[in-house]
N, C-alpha and C positions, 0 to 999 in steps of 0.2 A: 245263475248270476252272470250278467254280462261281463265281458273282459274289462270294461271300464270300471264297473263296480268292484270287480276283483282287485284291480290296480288301486283304486281309491281305498279299499279296505286294507290293503297292504300299507298304504301311506299312513293310515290311522294307527296301525300296529307299530310302524316305525317311529311315529311322532304323535302319540295320543294327546299331547298337550296343545297341539296346533289346531285352533278352531277352524281354520280354513279347510283342513282335511275332512272334518266332520260335516262342514257346510257343503263342500263339493259332493260328498257321498249322498247327503240328503237331497240335494238338487238333482243329481243323476237318478236316484231312486224314485223321485217324485213322478217321473215319467211312467213308471210301472206300478207304483204303490204309493199314491199321494197320502194316504192316511198314516202309513208308517213313517213317511218322510216328515210329516207334520209332527209326529211324536219325537223324532230325532232332532228336529229343530227346536222343539220345546226343551229337550234335554240340553241342547247346545246353549240355549238362552239361559238356562239355569246355571250351567257351569261357566259360561262366558257371557254374562249379562251385557257387557259392553261391545259385543260383536254385532255391530249394526246391520250388516246384510241379512242376518237371520230374521229380523223383524219383517221386512218387506216380503221376503220369500214365504215365511210362515203365514203372513196375512193373505198373500195371494192364494195359497193352498186352502186356507179357511174360507176365503171368498168363493173359490171354485166349489167347495163343499156346501156352499150356501149357509155357512155359519157366519153371518154378517156381524153379530155381536163380538165374536172372537176376533174377526178381521179388524173391526174398529178398535178394539182394545190393543191389539198388537201394533197397529199403526200409530195410535196415540202414544204408546210407550216408546216406540221407535222415534217418534217426533221429539219427545222429551230428551231422549238420549242424543239425538242429532243436534238439538239446540244446545245441550250441555257441552257437547264436544266441539261446537262451532262448525258443524258440517252442514252448511247452508244448502248445498245442492241436494243432499239426501233428504234434508228436512222438507224441501219443496216437493220432491218426488213423493214422499210419504203423505204430505198434505194433499196433493192431487189425488192420490189413491184413496185417502180418507173421504174426500168429497164425493168420489164415485160410489164408495160403499154407503155413505149416508144417503145418497140419492136413491140407491136401491132399497134401502131400509124404509124409506118414506112411502 
């Protein structure tokens, strides 16, 4: 395990309720093990469904794995959350990503 992953794992142990610690760990892990990172992001979304950054990142990993249906679903859910929370910038980012995924699905 890299020193960064070790440090992030320690942050999770120190404050397991902070979704950012889990998110940061998954993002760092995605460079070595994207499938496991996607599972961790799924768990993060289950435990913290309002943690908006997890949706884009998980969708990106699903897209890279050519699971376009999952990527589309994650982006749509993220867009709904962004709209509900009034996060226009993130909504537009997710919308652009969704348009790209849909284009690849056609």
